[in-house]
N, C-alpha and C positions, 0 to 999 in steps of 0.2 A: 657476387659482389659481397664484400664483408662490411658490416656495420662498424663505424669508427666511434669508439666511446672513450672518453677519458676515464681515469681511475675514479674520478669523482662521481661518475655516473654508474659505476659497477654496483654499488649498494647505496640506495638513497633512503635516508630517514625521512618519513613523511612529514613529521612535525617541524622539520628544519627547513622545509621548502615553502616558499610563497608568503608574501606579506599578509595576504588576506587570512591565512590560517593562523599566523602569529598573532593577528589582532583578535581572533576568536579566542585563542588560548589566553591572551592577556586579559580579556574581558571576563574570563571564567576562573582565573587563577585564584582569586580570593573569595569565591562564593561557592555555595552548593546549589545555586539556583537550578531547579529542574534536574538535580543530579542524583536523586535517590541516596544510596548509602555511600556513593563514591568509591566502591570497592574495585571498579574496573580501571583499566589503564587508558581508556579512550581519550584521545587528545593530548596525551602526555608527550613531551619532546622525546624522540628516539623510540617511541612505543612500537614502531613497526618499520621494517626495512624490506625492500623487494630486491630480487635478483635480476639484474638487467640482462644477463646473458641469454635469457629465453627469447629475447627479441632479435638476436643476431641473425637468425635464418631469414628474416624479412629484408635484409640488406640495409643500405645506408638510407636512413629516413630523415636525416637532418634537413630542416627547412620546409618539410611538407606540413600539411594541415588536414584535419578531419572535422567536418561539420556535424554536430550532434543536435538533434531536435527532440524535445521532451516536454512532458507535462510537469516536470519537477521544477518548480519556481521557488522564489524566496519564501521562507528562510532556508528550506532544504537545499536550494541550489548552491549555496555557499559551501557546504560541506561536500556536495557532489562534485563540484569543480576542484575542490582541494584534494579530493581522492584521486584526481587525474594527474596531479603534479608529479608523482614518482615516474609515471609513464612518460610524461613530457621531458623530465630530466634525463631519463634513460635514453630516449630515442631522438630527441630534438624535434619531435612532432608537436605542433600547436593544435590544441583542441578548441574549436570555436563552438561555444555553447549557446544554444537558443532555447530558452524555456518559455512555454506558453500554455495557459489554461485551455486555449482553443485548439490545441494540437490535434486531438482526435478528429475534429471536423476539418482542419486545414491540411493535414497530411495527405489524404486522398486527392485533394484539389491540387497540391504540389506535384503529386505523382502523375496525375493526368496531364498537367501542364509541362511535364518533362523536366521539373526542377526539384527532384527529391533531395533530401539531405544525404550525406554519406551513411549516417547511422541514425536510426530513430529508436528511442527507448519506448517501446510499445506497452501501454498499460493494460491492454487486454489481448488474450489469445484470439478473441473474436475479430479484433482489428487485424491481427496478423493473417488470419484465415481469409478475410476479405481482400487484403492487399495481394495475397498469393493467388487466390482462386479467381478474383475479378479483374485484377490489374496485372498479374504476373510480374510483380514489381520487386519483391524481396528475393535476395540471392540465398541459395542454400549455404548454411554455415560451413566455414572451412574446416579441414581435418583437425587443426589444432584446437578449435573451439569445441568440436564434438568430443575430442579426447578429454578436455577439461570438464565437460558436463558429465560424461560417463564416469569420471573419477569422483566428482564432487557433489553430484545431485542424485536424487532418487529417480527411478524410471518414470514416476508420475509427473514430476517437474519437467523432465525432458519431453514427455508426451505433449505437454501444454505448448511447447515450441515447435511441434511437428505437425505438418499438414500433408494428408494423403501419403503418409509413409516417408516423407522427406523432412529431414531435421533442418530448420531455418533459424531458430532464434534461441539463444541461450538465456536461461533465467538470470535475473540480476538481484534486486532486493526482494524480500519476502515480507508479507504483512500478516498479522494475526488480527482478524476483524471482530472476533466475538468478545468484546469488552464493554463494560459499563463504567463510565467515569463518575466519581462522586467525591465529596468532601469527607475525609476521615474524621475531622474534628466535629462536623455537623452530625455525622452518624453517631459518634461516641456521646456527644452531649444529649442526643435524643434517645439513646439507648437502642439504636437499631443495629441488627445483625446483618452480615452479608448473606443474601439469599442463596440457598444451595439448590433449589429446584425452581422451575417456572411458576408453580403454584406459590412458592414462597415469594417470588418476585412480585406477582400480582397482589399478594396479601400485603407486602410492604408498600406497594404503590397505593393501595386503598387506605392503609394506615396513615401514610403521609397526607393524602388528600383529606382525611377526616379532620386534620388539624387546620384546615383551610389553606394549607400550603399547596403549591403546584409541584407534583413529583418530577415531571419530565420536561426537558427542553430539547428541541430538535430544529434543524434547518437543512434545507436541500438545495439552496441557491448556489450554483457553481458555474456561472457563465454559460458557455455552450454545453457544458456537462451537467447542467441543473437536473436534479432528480436522482443522481446516483446514490447519495447516502440512504435514501429510502429503499432502494433496491437491496442494499445490504441488510436492512431490517427484514425484508421479506425473505431473503435467502437464509438468514439465520433461523427464522421461524420454520420455514419449509424443512430445513435440515433437522430441526428438533421435533416437529410435529409429525411429518410424513416419513422421515428417516432418509439415510443416505442413498438407498436404492431408488426410491421415488425421486429424490433430488437429481440423480444422475439421468433418469428417464426424462425428467422435466427439461433440463438444459439441452439435452440431445433431441428433444421434440419427439420422443418415443411415446409420450402422453402429451395432450394438448396443453397449451399454457393455461387454459381455463378449466383444467381438470378439477373435479370437486375437492381433491386434496389440496390443490394450490389455492382455491378460493377459500377453503377453511383456514389456511395459513394467513391469508390476507385478513380474514376476519379476526384471527387471533391477534395479529399486529394492530388491528384497528381498535381492539379493546384498550390499548394504551394510546396509540397515536391519534385517534379520532374522537377520544373522549375529552370534552372541554374541561372536565374536572381534573384531568391528568396532564394536559399540555395547554399552552406552551409557555412555561415559567419565564417571566422576564421579557418575553418577546411578543406576546399577543395571544390570539386564539388559534384554533386548529388551522385555519387558512394561512396563518403567518408562517407555518412551516414551509410553505412553498416559496416564500420570498426571503426567509432569514438565511444569511450566508452560512454555509456549513463551517467555515473557518472560525466563526464567532459564536456558533450556537450553543457551545458548552459554557461560555463565559458567565451566564447567570448563576452558575454554581458558586463562582467566586463572590457573587453579591448576595448569596443566600436566598435568591428568588427562584431557584431550581435545585432539585436534589440529585437527579441522574441524567446522564447523557450517553447514549449508546454510540460509540465510535471506535475506530480501529487503533492499533498501537501507534500509528504515525500521528494521531491527534496530539500526542505528547509535544510535538513541535509547534502546535498552533496556540498553546496557552501564552498569554502575555508574558513578556520578559519579566523575570523575577518570581514567576510562579514555581513553587517547589513541588515536583512530582515525586512522591515517596509515600510509603505506608503511613507515616505520620506527618506528611507534608500538607500543602494546600489542597492538592488533588491526588487522587490515585484511581486505579481501575480494578474492577473485579470481573471474573469470567461471567459472561452472560449464561445464566444457568440453563440446563437442559431439563427435559421433562422428568428424568430419572437422575438422581445425584450420582449414580454409578456410571453414567454415560458421559462422554465428553466430545460431542460433535463440535467441530471448530471450523469456522469460515476463514479461509486464507486467500491471499492475493499476492500479486507481485508484478514486476516489470520484465520485459524481454527485449533482447538486443536484435533488432532487424537491420540488415545492411542492404544498401542499394548501390554499392560501389565495391569492387573487389581489388582496389589498389592495395599494394603491400602495406601502407600505413594504416589503411582501414582494417585490414585483416589483423594486423598487429594489435590495434586497439581493441578489436573484438576479443582477441585472445586474452588480453589483459582483463577486460571486463568479465570474462567468463571464469576467471581463476580465483583460487582462494587468496592469492596475493591481493587482488582488488577488494574482496570481501573484508579482509583484515585491514587494508589501508583505509577503506571507507569507515569501518568501526573506529579506527584510531583518529580519523578526521572529524568525528562527531562527538565532541566533548560534552555536549549537553544531552545526548541521547536522542531517541526517537527513531532508530533504524536497527533492523535486524536482517538476517539472511538465513535461508535453509541450506546454504552451502555447507557440506560436511566439514570443510577445512576451516570454517570460521572459529577463531579462538574466542570463547565467550568472555574471557578475562579482559579482552580489549573493548567490550561493550561498556558504555559509560555509566549505565544506571542499573539498579536492581530490577526495574521494570523491563528494560531491554533484555536482561538475562532471563527473566521470567518468560518473555515471548520466545526467546531462543530455545528454552527448555521445552516449551509447548511444541514448537516446530520439530524438534528433534525426538520427542517422545513417541516411540512406536505405538503406545496405547491411544494416542490422539487419533480420532476419526476425522481427518481433515478433508475438506472439499473446497475446491477453488471457486471463487466468486462466479456465480452462474451467469450474471449479465456479461461478464468478461469472456465467457466461453460461448455464449449464444452468437448467432450471426449479428454483425454490427447493426443491421437494419432494426433488430429487435433490442439486443443487449444495450447498445449505446444510442438507440433511437426511440422506439415506441415504449420500451420499458422505462427508460428515464422520463420520457414525456408523460407516460401514463401515471407514474407515481406522483409527478408534480400536479397533474390534474386531479388526482385522487384527493389531494388536499385543497387545491385552489377552487375546484368546481364541486367538491363533495360527491365525487362519483362513488357508486357502490363498488364492493369487491367484485361482484359479478360483472358489472359494466366495464371496469378497467381491465380485467382479465380477458373478457370477450374482445375488447378493442385490440389488445396486444396480440391475442391469438390470430385475429384477422390480418395482422401486419406481417405475420411470419412468411418469409419468402417461399414461394412454391417450388 
């Protein structure tokens, strides 16, 4: 069967499709809000076009639809759905998008009930592993998807989407998590320098606290996913204090979760996060970290009641409308320092495409999402920034902000010692279960590092 396409569909300019994207562009046309130096082409009309001919092998798809289930909600959902429009224009397929913060908990329920989506954008390799090994639910990736991943991604990224030697899920977006957000103007006025080592960071924290200001703000409330921002803290510290080899042993459970090196990392994080003199600026005491929404936890920086907030590159999208993210803007971020300034361990994460249906339209959409075409379309659809990918075919000039290009450089730099988010790699009973819950109780019930790591170790599936 041959797909029928009009010449209009042969090459589709992303920014020319969809009223929603046009509104986004209009809103941003006369402002630099959140835009860094504005050097990229992200969101400009005609910034990126895709070749529709690659979908011809899937047949006539006109009038079909694909259901997508994801944790990506507003405001990111708007640019996510805009990035699908070239595919919809090319093929005539309608993408039905469902975003939910409770997706990690609800997806297994839907799978067990026999009502999975066609495609789920999985935020953790651990969830992929659970869906494959416990429910036999995710289908192996089609050949076109595997070819795209072999061409565009490193072997490590492909391995995260592989279970027991079978490749299931292509990587999608990528995140750099090792960032600390701050106010450049506040630092400049106070004469503070960006710390280059962990000791420098602790010294800066103490210097700020000595002025009766509160250095840090944090929050881990995230609905059914409450606790995950604190796991990022621990993972970053384990990677810095114990090193990448121990980090790998930890998430693979080759050493117990409560290994002394891991307990030490908890204690190091506690020097900041459980010190009432250091947290929780503008939000409350140490226990308020358990209930403060992660989406808003950095906002006290804008009010001057907090100086630093550790969060990933995607936190750029969480700042209130009108916040300028730039080296001389309202907020910016610096690399979370390592123990040694010469070392650059970096915590990364990302999403993966899992399919539960092998219909041609589903495979065609999988192929699109695994391609450099989609990565560049997504970059062009994100005019205010906050998104990057480790896809080798991503054109960094399409990224909207200087900060996004910094993240892309870190991901592409062979000198970066990157490790994927450990909680995302652990079995879901731990990674998105007892680890999330344990971190929440670490604050809410003032559990000790030993107590919380003992509890999580006891929960590891036998």
